[in-house]
LOMILUM-223594 format. One record per residue (C-alpha): residue number from 0; x, y, z; residue in three letters. Coordinates in nm, 4 decimals, m for minus. Layout:
resi/px/py/pz/resn
NUM/X/Y/Z/ALA;
...
END
This chain:
resi/px/py/pz/resn
0/m11.8280/m6.7095/5.8687/UNK;
1/m12.0973/m7.0053/5.9587/UNK;
2/m11.9550/m7.3467/6.1252/UNK;
3/m12.0936/m7.6677/6.1879/UNK;
4/m12.0583/m7.8136/6.5428/UNK;
5/m11.7260/m8.0572/6.5849/UNK;
6/m11.9329/m8.3293/6.6711/UNK;
7/m12.1995/m8.2997/6.3978/UNK;
8/m11.9051/m8.3232/6.1122/UNK;
9/m11.7736/m8.6216/6.3366/UNK;
10/m12.0917/m8.7999/6.2872/UNK;
11/m12.2030/m8.7398/5.9237/UNK;
12/m11.8201/m8.8213/5.8473/UNK;
13/m11.8755/m9.1828/6.0522/UNK;
14/m12.2475/m9.2666/5.9801/UNK;
15/m12.2838/m9.0773/5.6476/UNK;
16/m12.6194/m8.9119/5.5833/UNK;
17/m12.8508/m9.0640/5.4231/UNK;
18/m13.0094/m8.9092/5.1027/UNK;
19/m13.3791/m8.8595/5.1174/UNK;
20/m13.5912/m8.5939/4.8854/UNK;
21/m13.7227/m8.3411/5.0946/UNK;
22/m14.0782/m8.3381/5.1291/UNK;
23/m14.2929/m8.1122/5.3491/UNK;
24/m14.6392/m8.2520/5.2366/UNK;
25/m14.8298/m8.0199/5.0186/UNK;
26/m14.6509/m7.7445/4.8672/UNK;
27/m14.7476/m7.4021/4.9239/UNK;
28/m14.9411/m7.1671/4.7074/UNK;
29/m14.5862/m7.0260/4.5840/UNK;
30/m14.5565/m6.7807/4.2467/UNK;
31/m14.2651/m6.8875/4.0319/UNK;
32/m14.2166/m6.5324/3.8713/UNK;
33/m14.1283/m6.3931/4.2724/UNK;
34/m13.7587/m6.6042/4.2179/UNK;
35/m13.4941/m6.4469/4.0715/UNK;
36/m13.2008/m6.6247/3.9689/UNK;
37/m12.8277/m6.5616/4.1017/UNK;
38/m12.5708/m6.8246/3.8823/UNK;
39/m12.2222/m6.8494/3.9756/UNK;
40/m12.1249/m6.9781/3.6389/UNK;
41/m12.1825/m6.9848/3.2404/UNK;
42/m11.9261/m7.0162/2.9459/UNK;
43/m12.1252/m6.7869/2.7363/UNK;
44/m11.9000/m6.4987/2.6485/UNK;
45/m11.6709/m6.7287/2.5109/UNK;
46/m11.9381/m6.8530/2.2444/UNK;
47/m11.9987/m6.4607/2.1131/UNK;
48/m11.6265/m6.4267/2.0660/UNK;
49/m11.4764/m6.5099/1.6875/UNK;
50/m11.2583/m6.8224/1.6574/UNK;
51/m10.9525/m6.6269/1.4555/UNK;
52/m10.9567/m6.2921/1.5792/UNK;
53/m11.0965/m6.3394/1.9369/UNK;
54/m11.3470/m6.0050/1.9124/UNK;
55/m11.7003/m6.0484/1.9646/UNK;
56/m11.9202/m6.0511/1.6870/UNK;
57/m12.2317/m6.1927/1.8902/UNK;
58/m12.4851/m5.9656/1.9914/UNK;
59/m12.7182/m6.1682/2.2643/UNK;
60/m12.9651/m5.8522/2.2233/UNK;
61/m13.0379/m6.0791/1.9232/UNK;
62/m13.2073/m6.4251/1.9548/UNK;
63/m12.9602/m6.6825/1.9250/UNK;
64/m12.8858/m7.0803/1.9485/UNK;
65/m12.6987/m7.0056/2.2829/UNK;
66/m12.8122/m7.1037/2.5710/UNK;
67/m12.8059/m6.7930/2.7619/UNK;
68/m12.9371/m6.4585/2.5756/UNK;
69/m13.1005/m6.1770/2.6684/UNK;
70/m13.4515/m6.2580/2.6082/UNK;
71/m13.3852/m6.6347/2.7499/UNK;
72/m13.2758/m6.4542/3.0705/UNK;
73/m13.4967/m6.2816/3.0817/UNK;
74/m13.7725/m6.5215/3.0561/UNK;
75/m13.5953/m6.7502/3.2878/UNK;
76/m13.5594/m6.4972/3.5713/UNK;
77/m13.1925/m6.5265/3.5424/UNK;
78/m13.0804/m6.1686/3.7048/UNK;
79/m12.7157/m6.1944/3.8086/UNK;
80/m12.4788/m6.4362/3.6881/UNK;
81/m12.1202/m6.4742/3.6857/UNK;
82/m11.9617/m6.4644/3.3569/UNK;
83/m11.6530/m6.7153/3.3318/UNK;
84/m11.4041/m6.6119/3.1149/UNK;
85/m11.2050/m6.9588/3.0121/UNK;
86/m10.8886/m6.9648/2.8933/UNK;
87/m10.7858/m7.3214/2.7268/UNK;
88/m10.4962/m7.4291/2.9411/UNK;
89/m10.1996/m7.2528/2.7254/UNK;
90/m9.9394/m7.4309/3.0259/UNK;
91/m9.6625/m7.2333/3.0202/UNK;
92/m9.7807/m6.9704/2.8351/UNK;
93/m9.9098/m6.7006/3.0491/UNK;
94/m9.8996/m6.4195/2.8413/UNK;
95/m10.1519/m6.6418/2.5780/UNK;
96/m10.3430/m6.7207/2.8747/UNK;
97/m10.3770/m6.3525/2.9365/UNK;
98/m10.4650/m6.2491/2.6247/UNK;
99/m10.7847/m6.5178/2.5753/UNK;
100/m10.8996/m6.4205/2.9390/UNK;
101/m10.8888/m6.0754/2.8480/UNK;
102/m11.0861/m6.1205/2.4904/UNK;
103/m11.3732/m6.3047/2.7028/UNK;
104/m11.3794/m6.0388/2.9693/UNK;
105/m11.3840/m5.7659/2.6815/UNK;
106/m11.6726/m5.9903/2.5042/UNK;
107/m11.8793/m5.8694/2.8445/UNK;
108/m11.7779/m5.5057/2.7948/UNK;
109/m11.9147/m5.5141/2.4492/UNK;
110/m12.2301/m5.6630/2.5578/UNK;
111/m12.2897/m5.4134/2.8202/UNK;
112/m12.2159/m5.1404/2.5744/UNK;
113/m12.4233/m5.2649/2.3082/UNK;
114/m12.7443/m5.2724/2.5788/UNK;
115/m12.6819/m5.0859/2.8639/UNK;
116/m13.0616/m5.0258/2.8770/UNK;
117/m13.0817/m5.3837/3.0255/UNK;
118/m12.7311/m5.5575/3.0895/UNK;
119/m12.4776/m5.3729/3.3234/UNK;
120/m12.1660/m5.5024/3.4364/UNK;
121/m12.1535/m5.4707/3.8411/UNK;
122/m11.8375/m5.4746/4.0241/UNK;
123/m12.0144/m5.5454/4.3938/UNK;
124/m12.3078/m5.6528/4.5644/UNK;
125/m12.4110/m5.2780/4.5939/UNK;
126/m12.4064/m5.2233/4.2056/UNK;
127/m12.5997/m5.5322/4.1594/UNK;
128/m12.8919/m5.4250/4.3814/UNK;
129/m12.8979/m5.0844/4.1959/UNK;
130/m12.8395/m5.2940/3.8582/UNK;
131/m13.1918/m5.4398/3.9265/UNK;
132/m13.3414/m5.2075/4.1331/UNK;
133/m13.3101/m5.0726/3.7695/UNK;
134/m13.5088/m5.3674/3.5441/UNK;
135/m13.1448/m5.4302/3.4197/UNK;
136/m12.9462/m5.7631/3.4373/UNK;
137/m12.6708/m5.7894/3.6474/UNK;
138/m12.3068/m5.9467/3.4523/UNK;
139/m12.0333/m6.0648/3.7226/UNK;
140/m11.7019/m6.0816/3.5283/UNK;
141/m11.5204/m6.3912/3.6656/UNK;
142/m11.2338/m6.6447/3.5370/UNK;
143/m11.2077/m7.0100/3.5438/UNK;
144/m10.8509/m7.0994/3.5492/UNK;
145/m10.6465/m6.8795/3.6458/UNK;
146/m10.3594/m7.0162/3.3677/UNK;
147/m10.2363/m6.6757/3.3243/UNK;
148/m10.1244/m6.5641/3.6600/UNK;
149/m9.7128/m6.6637/3.7407/UNK;
150/m9.4706/m6.5168/3.9766/UNK;
151/m9.3989/m6.2414/3.7866/UNK;
152/m9.7318/m6.1109/3.7274/UNK;
153/m9.9318/m6.2307/4.0232/UNK;
154/m9.9784/m5.9242/4.2496/UNK;
155/m10.0612/m5.6483/4.0098/UNK;
156/m10.2138/m5.9051/3.7317/UNK;
157/m10.4827/m5.9616/4.0571/UNK;
158/m10.5076/m5.6150/4.0962/UNK;
159/m10.6047/m5.5376/3.7197/UNK;
160/m10.8420/m5.8426/3.7208/UNK;
161/m11.0477/m5.6400/4.0257/UNK;
162/m11.0064/m5.3257/3.8019/UNK;
163/m11.2034/m5.5269/3.5407/UNK;
164/m11.4635/m5.6423/3.7983/UNK;
165/m11.3431/m6.0028/3.8417/UNK;
166/m11.4981/m6.1001/4.1508/UNK;
167/m11.4718/m6.4725/4.1491/UNK;
168/m11.1489/m6.6977/4.0321/UNK;
169/m11.1087/m7.0649/4.0036/UNK;
170/m10.7319/m7.1616/4.0239/UNK;
171/m10.7401/m7.4169/3.7719/UNK;
172/m10.9574/m7.5689/3.5005/UNK;
173/m10.9101/m7.9888/3.5162/UNK;
174/m10.5277/m7.9353/3.4475/UNK;
175/m10.2966/m7.7955/3.6891/UNK;
176/m10.0786/m7.4842/3.6781/UNK;
177/m9.8524/m7.2609/3.8838/UNK;
178/m10.1227/m7.2244/4.1496/UNK;
179/m10.1432/m7.5667/4.2020/UNK;
180/m10.3236/m7.9375/4.0843/UNK;
181/m10.6216/m7.9424/3.8961/UNK;
182/m10.8567/m8.2221/3.9004/UNK;
183/m10.6871/m8.4574/3.6332/UNK;
184/m10.3384/m8.4069/3.8903/UNK;
185/m10.1235/m8.3360/3.5930/UNK;
186/m10.0391/m8.0583/3.3852/UNK;
187/m10.1744/m7.9674/3.0197/UNK;
188/m9.8204/m8.0133/2.8402/UNK;
189/m9.8363/m8.2593/2.5584/UNK;
190/m9.6378/m8.5461/2.8009/UNK;
191/m9.9202/m8.4794/3.0798/UNK;
192/m9.6265/m8.4009/3.3437/UNK;
193/m9.7675/m8.5419/3.6776/UNK;
194/m9.8146/m8.2169/3.8984/UNK;
195/m9.7439/m8.2308/4.2786/UNK;
196/m10.0393/m8.2319/4.5093/UNK;
197/m10.1955/m7.9466/4.6087/UNK;
198/m10.1539/m7.5900/4.6192/UNK;
199/m9.7816/m7.3986/4.5365/UNK;
200/m9.6597/m7.0984/4.7293/UNK;
201/m9.7948/m6.9115/4.4848/UNK;
202/m10.1247/m7.0673/4.4980/UNK;
203/m10.1421/m6.9787/4.8602/UNK;
204/m10.0561/m6.6180/4.8125/UNK;
205/m10.2773/m6.6005/4.5542/UNK;
206/m10.5634/m6.6678/4.8377/UNK;
207/m10.4352/m6.4188/5.0605/UNK;
208/m10.4274/m6.1513/4.7743/UNK;
209/m10.7932/m6.2451/4.6636/UNK;
210/m10.9192/m6.2603/5.0424/UNK;
211/m10.7688/m5.8387/5.0487/UNK;
212/m10.9005/m5.7862/4.7184/UNK;
213/m11.2521/m5.9424/4.7853/UNK;
214/m11.2951/m6.1480/4.5405/UNK;
215/m11.4257/m6.4993/4.5440/UNK;
216/m11.2172/m6.8803/4.5429/UNK;
217/m11.3883/m7.0951/4.3584/UNK;
218/m11.2910/m7.4334/4.4152/UNK;
219/m11.4758/m7.6624/4.1149/UNK;
220/m11.2335/m7.8506/3.9034/UNK;
221/m10.9514/m7.8662/4.1832/UNK;
222/m10.7972/m8.1698/4.3021/UNK;
223/m10.8994/m8.2830/4.6456/UNK;
224/m10.5559/m8.1719/4.7833/UNK;
225/m10.5580/m7.8301/4.6446/UNK;
226/m10.9683/m7.7981/4.7728/UNK;
227/m10.8069/m7.8774/5.0936/UNK;
228/m10.5598/m7.6276/5.1164/UNK;
229/m10.7847/m7.3449/4.9810/UNK;
230/m11.0207/m7.4398/5.2746/UNK;
231/m10.6900/m7.4497/5.4879/UNK;
232/m10.5068/m7.0866/5.3816/UNK;
233/m10.8671/m6.9113/5.2735/UNK;
234/m10.9469/m6.6479/5.5990/UNK;
235/m11.3463/m6.5912/5.3717/UNK;
236/m11.5983/m6.8006/5.2354/UNK;
237/m11.5866/m6.9798/4.9130/UNK;
238/m11.8099/m7.0671/4.6401/UNK;
239/m11.7754/m7.4250/4.4117/UNK;
240/m11.9717/m7.2675/4.1024/UNK;
241/m12.0458/m7.5571/3.9074/UNK;
242/m12.0244/m7.8956/4.1008/UNK;
243/m12.2841/m8.1264/4.2079/UNK;
244/m12.2991/m8.4337/4.4676/UNK;
245/m12.0835/m8.7134/4.4486/UNK;
246/m12.3007/m8.9713/4.6773/UNK;
247/m12.5632/m8.8627/4.4214/UNK;
248/m12.4189/m8.8775/4.0937/UNK;
249/m12.0098/m9.0642/4.0944/UNK;
250/m11.8605/m8.8411/3.8559/UNK;
251/m11.5170/m8.7447/3.9637/UNK;
252/m11.6021/m8.3877/3.9420/UNK;
253/m11.8270/m8.3871/4.1940/UNK;
254/m11.7974/m8.3219/4.5460/UNK;
255/m11.7172/m8.5904/4.8308/UNK;
256/m11.9250/m8.5409/5.1208/UNK;
257/m11.6387/m8.4335/5.3148/UNK;
258/m11.5419/m8.1676/5.0953/UNK;
259/m11.9127/m8.0612/5.1338/UNK;
260/m11.8786/m8.0389/5.4871/UNK;
261/m11.6034/m7.8668/5.4097/UNK;
262/m11.7858/m7.5555/5.2395/UNK;
263/m12.0310/m7.5764/5.4913/UNK;
264/m11.8328/m7.5188/5.7213/UNK;
265/m11.6258/m7.2172/5.5135/UNK;
266/m11.9671/m7.1103/5.5291/UNK;
267/m11.9686/m7.1028/5.1662/UNK;
268/m12.2053/m7.2069/4.8328/UNK;
269/m12.2191/m7.4902/4.6209/UNK;
270/m12.3413/m7.3660/4.2433/UNK;
271/m12.4867/m7.6955/4.1592/UNK;
272/m12.4396/m7.7677/3.8128/UNK;
273/m12.6603/m7.9119/3.4986/UNK;
274/m12.4500/m8.0758/3.2963/UNK;
275/m12.5728/m8.3839/3.2267/UNK;
276/m12.2898/m8.6563/3.3188/UNK;
277/m12.2443/m8.4640/3.6181/UNK;
278/m12.6174/m8.4525/3.6860/UNK;
279/m12.6795/m8.8514/3.6106/UNK;
280/m12.5818/m8.9428/3.2784/UNK;
281/m12.6329/m8.8129/2.9242/UNK;
282/m12.9300/m9.0751/2.8907/UNK;
283/m13.1630/m8.9561/3.2039/UNK;
284/m13.0175/m8.6694/3.3286/UNK;
285/m13.3126/m8.4612/3.4335/UNK;
286/m13.4262/m8.1438/3.6469/UNK;
287/m13.5930/m8.3585/3.9166/UNK;
288/m13.2117/m8.4988/3.8995/UNK;
289/m13.0630/m8.1537/3.9648/UNK;
290/m13.2666/m8.0888/4.2403/UNK;
291/m13.1932/m8.3834/4.4016/UNK;
292/m12.8203/m8.3112/4.4032/UNK;
293/m12.9726/m7.9558/4.6111/UNK;
294/m13.1671/m8.1547/4.8277/UNK;
295/m12.8651/m8.3814/4.9352/UNK;
296/m12.6591/m8.0751/5.0021/UNK;
297/m12.9735/m7.9061/5.2006/UNK;
298/m12.9805/m8.2926/5.4211/UNK;
299/m12.5856/m8.2489/5.4486/UNK;
300/m12.4903/m7.8897/5.5543/UNK;
301/m12.8171/m7.7088/5.5683/UNK;
302/m13.0021/m7.4363/5.3522/UNK;
303/m12.7438/m7.1917/5.3299/UNK;
304/m12.5034/m7.3563/5.1586/UNK;
305/m12.6710/m7.4756/4.8308/UNK;
306/m12.7341/m7.2500/4.5003/UNK;
307/m12.7523/m7.2168/4.1157/UNK;
308/m12.4497/m7.3196/3.9157/UNK;
309/m12.5602/m7.3744/3.5531/UNK;
310/m12.2588/m7.3600/3.3292/UNK;
311/m12.4769/m7.2953/3.0595/UNK;
312/m12.2942/m7.2614/2.6962/UNK;
313/m11.9935/m7.4944/2.8404/UNK;
314/m12.2344/m7.7949/2.9527/UNK;
315/m12.4918/m8.0596/2.7757/UNK;
316/m12.8084/m8.0021/2.9038/UNK;
317/m13.0768/m8.2186/3.0967/UNK;
318/m13.3170/m8.2927/2.7638/UNK;
319/m13.5998/m8.0688/2.9571/UNK;
320/m13.4179/m7.8137/3.0917/UNK;
321/m13.2552/m7.6605/2.7373/UNK;
322/m13.1596/m7.3303/2.8304/UNK;
323/m13.2032/m7.0286/3.0796/UNK;
324/m13.5436/m6.9554/2.9463/UNK;
325/m13.6517/m7.2816/3.1346/UNK;
326/m13.5034/m7.1964/3.4508/UNK;
327/m13.8868/m7.2290/3.6149/UNK;
328/m13.9050/m7.5612/3.6081/UNK;
329/m13.6228/m7.6479/3.8830/UNK;
330/m13.7946/m7.3242/4.0483/UNK;
331/m14.1397/m7.5302/3.9994/UNK;
332/m13.9389/m7.8891/4.1190/UNK;
333/m13.8475/m7.7029/4.4496/UNK;
334/m14.1928/m7.5950/4.5037/UNK;
335/m14.3246/m7.9757/4.4678/UNK;
336/m14.0812/m8.0893/4.6918/UNK;
337/m14.2137/m7.8783/5.0049/UNK;
338/m13.9615/m7.6140/5.0024/UNK;
339/m14.0772/m7.2662/5.1336/UNK;
340/m14.0953/m6.9067/4.9452/UNK;
341/m13.7631/m6.7768/5.1794/UNK;
342/m13.5787/m7.1267/5.1091/UNK;
343/m13.6365/m7.1155/4.7264/UNK;
344/m13.4998/m6.7375/4.7501/UNK;
345/m13.1980/m6.8378/4.9273/UNK;
346/m13.0923/m7.1247/4.6886/UNK;
347/m13.2002/m6.9424/4.3778/UNK;
348/m13.0137/m6.5534/4.4906/UNK;
349/m12.9948/m6.4960/4.8573/UNK;
350/m12.6962/m6.7656/4.9063/UNK;
351/m12.4605/m6.6724/4.6501/UNK;
352/m12.5402/m6.2521/4.7507/UNK;
353/m12.4450/m6.3368/5.1180/UNK;
354/m12.1174/m6.4940/4.9934/UNK;
355/m11.9820/m6.1772/4.7825/UNK;
356/m12.1223/m5.9414/5.0585/UNK;
357/m11.9267/m6.1671/5.2855/UNK;
358/m11.6162/m6.1863/5.0874/UNK;
359/m11.6319/m5.7827/5.0576/UNK;
360/m11.6549/m5.7473/5.4001/UNK;
361/m11.3674/m5.9390/5.4806/UNK;
362/m11.1699/m5.7368/5.2345/UNK;
363/m10.8754/m5.5269/5.3200/UNK;
364/m10.7873/m5.3822/4.9884/UNK;
365/m10.6499/m5.0600/4.9447/UNK;
366/m10.8359/m4.7263/4.9208/UNK;
367/m10.8537/m4.7362/4.4849/UNK;
368/m11.0360/m4.4515/4.3327/UNK;
369/m11.0665/m4.5231/3.9248/UNK;
370/m11.0638/m4.2796/3.7339/UNK;
371/m11.0018/m3.9751/3.9816/UNK;
372/m10.7795/m3.7005/3.7278/UNK;
373/m10.6528/m3.9200/3.4687/UNK;
374/m10.8173/m3.9938/3.1498/UNK;
375/m10.6179/m4.2056/2.9008/UNK;
376/m10.6405/m4.1359/2.5327/UNK;
377/m10.8196/m4.4752/2.4717/UNK;
378/m11.1341/m4.6485/2.5279/UNK;
379/m11.1978/m5.0042/2.6576/UNK;
380/m11.1510/m5.2524/2.4088/UNK;
381/m10.9574/m5.0006/2.1763/UNK;
382/m10.7058/m5.1406/1.8776/UNK;
383/m10.3713/m5.0251/1.8479/UNK;
384/m10.2371/m5.1222/1.5010/UNK;
385/m9.9040/m5.0594/1.6320/UNK;
386/m9.7071/m5.3651/1.8478/UNK;
387/m9.5615/m5.0994/2.0008/UNK;
388/m9.8098/m4.8497/2.0724/UNK;
389/m9.7332/m4.5462/2.2291/UNK;
390/m10.0199/m4.5435/2.5695/UNK;
391/m10.1127/m4.2048/2.6897/UNK;
392/m10.3013/m4.0400/2.9924/UNK;
393/m10.4331/m3.6659/3.0476/UNK;
394/m10.3908/m3.5381/3.4325/UNK;
395/m10.6707/m3.2949/3.5166/UNK;
396/m10.4664/m3.2058/3.8824/UNK;
397/m10.1074/m3.3288/3.8742/UNK;
398/m9.9245/m3.3490/4.1915/UNK;
399/m9.5670/m3.2652/4.2900/UNK;
400/m9.5707/m3.5376/4.5968/UNK;
401/m9.7037/m3.8297/4.3745/UNK;
402/m9.5700/m4.0871/4.1645/UNK;
403/m9.6589/m4.2658/3.8874/UNK;
404/m9.6709/m4.5726/3.7337/UNK;
405/m9.7724/m4.7993/3.3958/UNK;
406/m9.9045/m5.1805/3.4075/UNK;
407/m9.9045/m5.3819/3.1294/UNK;
408/m10.0334/m5.7327/3.2308/UNK;
409/m9.9026/m5.7220/3.5894/UNK;
410/m9.5642/m5.5771/3.4829/UNK;
411/m9.5188/m5.2249/3.6585/UNK;
412/m9.2834/m4.9840/3.4941/UNK;
413/m9.2016/m4.6165/3.6862/UNK;
414/m9.3103/m4.3146/3.4727/UNK;
415/m9.3208/m3.9510/3.5167/UNK;
416/m9.5802/m3.6672/3.4925/UNK;
417/m9.4777/m3.4329/3.2305/UNK;
418/m9.6935/m3.1013/3.2109/UNK;
419/m10.0166/m3.2934/3.2878/UNK;
420/m9.9333/m3.5876/3.0619/UNK;
421/m9.8632/m3.9540/3.1108/UNK;
422/m9.6759/m4.1375/2.8682/UNK;
423/m9.5333/m4.5317/2.8206/UNK;
424/m9.3761/m4.6520/2.4946/UNK;
425/m9.3680/m5.0094/2.4799/UNK;
426/m9.0147/m5.1298/2.3851/UNK;
427/m9.0431/m5.4545/2.2710/UNK;
428/m9.3267/m5.6253/2.0236/UNK;
429/m9.6291/m5.7133/2.1814/UNK;
430/m9.7037/m6.0655/2.0417/UNK;
431/m10.0353/m6.1438/2.1554/UNK;
432/m10.3976/m5.9931/2.0454/UNK;
433/m10.5559/m5.8481/2.4135/UNK;
434/m10.3399/m5.6814/2.6582/UNK;
435/m10.4632/m5.5168/2.9941/UNK;
436/m10.3126/m5.1550/3.0629/UNK;
437/m10.3406/m4.9596/3.3587/UNK;
438/m10.2200/m4.5832/3.4752/UNK;
439/m10.1736/m4.5465/3.8397/UNK;
440/m10.1231/m4.2227/4.0421/UNK;
441/m9.9797/m4.2629/4.4419/UNK;
442/m10.0346/m3.9401/4.6421/UNK;
443/m9.7830/m3.8169/4.9483/UNK;
444/m10.0732/m3.9947/5.1734/UNK;
445/m10.0504/m4.3367/4.9643/UNK;
446/m10.4205/m4.3366/4.8171/UNK;
447/m10.4226/m4.4302/4.4846/UNK;
448/m10.5721/m4.3935/4.1715/UNK;
449/m10.5863/m4.6085/3.9205/UNK;
450/m10.7557/m4.6495/3.5671/UNK;
451/m10.7449/m4.9624/3.3894/UNK;
452/m10.8340/m5.0593/3.0603/UNK;
453/m10.8672/m5.3652/2.8147/UNK;
454/m10.6605/m5.3420/2.4363/UNK;
455/m10.6323/m5.5203/2.1271/UNK;
456/m10.3592/m5.5556/1.9451/UNK;
457/m10.4132/m5.5877/1.5387/UNK;
458/m10.2266/m5.7973/1.4082/UNK;
459/m10.3232/m5.9906/1.0192/UNK;
460/m10.1303/m6.2166/1.0307/UNK;
461/m10.2318/m6.3732/1.3705/UNK;
END
């Protein structure tokens, strides 16, 4: 991780840092087509699912009225993105939150399945690089608002989310939950009950587990108290996936100077958001003001800690930036302000990739080999017409000293191998639409093989 000197931090906190647009005189002759974009937040998958069934109904290969589709991404060089699964804060109902989160992640797998030639879910920095080398867009699953995590399911559900490719989790949206206090400092119940300050014990344990797995902590939408608890307890770099600088525009969703400084000291990255009210105002927001936020953060903590964090399909965009196809306007503005080619590459791509690489390097996860000898009799996103389905998987090689488990929404059950077959019968009605299920094998040496799938429960009354 990278650290600012204590003297610099103290000086900046005492005297502030003057806001100034970057200008090096004549701009370099730079070809904007060279600038691949790694974006840290969009809500597009939330827009492709049916509001009643939560099943995917829009293929972004087609021309859409969304701010992101494949054609727009190609035009804007949007090559890598954290695709967020946002579950409206179903306060006190983690099962519903799991279902909604999985519905949106399932939409991402649906998109990949229909567009494998141009679109791929990447679960690591290595897979991102391989995907780009093959000329495809890399999509990384992320979660905005961990309302699905509870004391009962936290450890195993995080493992299952990791299996699905989730590499970034924001603990809250604006409302508080079991992990900690959100920006509004209240729970999402009807009464708006005030929440305790900072992170809970579960929130602290969740950071520890995410650090071990290699999942990035996202601090956008947290209260200031929760933010600094994250800084205190994380051992890995963090991101603010879609935030701006409060000194440029005094909106509550933007970061104060001491928060920006803390992210710089942590080695993290701020993905600068494009939502008009966060950038300036609905009337005056523009690409120029987006780059003002970038300038300010660069002036305060350096070029290594700022990136792109659009909030596409969750934002009202500035009038001159209607969708992802127009991302070149931002690089044009950066060029005009005198940023060098290498600096623009850091802002547009390299900084986010660097954080992911560092979080991976600091992880201590158990050795899990996906799909080693375990073959479920169902595919990702498969529908079941029973509320008490039987889940089965075949073993190609059973081992006498191995143990087996079935895990559903983070709740594990011990099961036994029977002549090369693993089987689990659900005992109580499944009431939600989506569930995440895993078959797991642990051998005598403690090595784990696990296969994880999202499944859908058909229910005509839902």
